[in-house]
C-alpha positions as CSV (number, residue, x, y, z in Angstrom):
1,X,176.6,48.0,110.5
2,X,175.9,48.8,113.9
3,X,174.7,52.8,112.9
4,X,172.5,54.2,110.0
5,X,172.3,57.5,109.7
6,X,169.6,59.1,107.4
7,X,169.4,62.3,106.3
8,X,167.5,64.3,103.3
9,X,168.1,68.2,102.1
10,X,166.1,70.2,99.4
11,X,168.0,71.7,96.5
12,X,166.4,73.7,93.7
13,X,167.1,72.3,90.3
14,X,166.5,72.9,87.0
15,X,164.5,70.6,84.7
16,X,162.8,71.1,81.4
17,X,163.9,74.9,81.6
18,X,162.0,75.1,85.2
19,X,163.5,75.8,88.3
20,X,162.0,72.6,90.7
21,X,162.6,71.0,94.6
22,X,164.7,67.9,94.3
23,X,165.1,66.2,97.2
24,X,168.9,64.9,97.7
25,X,169.0,61.7,100.1
26,X,171.9,60.5,102.2
27,X,173.1,57.3,104.0
28,X,176.3,56.6,105.9
29,X,176.6,53.7,107.6
30,X,179.3,52.9,110.1
31,X,180.7,49.6,111.4
32,X,182.8,48.1,114.7
33,X,185.8,49.3,113.0
34,X,185.0,52.7,112.4
């Protein structure tokens, strides 16, 4: 794998009847072929 892109964002989610912030992690990789 030539490139690895990592990112995260926070979204509000409902958990046990309460609204909380939760992190969503995103990983994307690109190899020489594309």
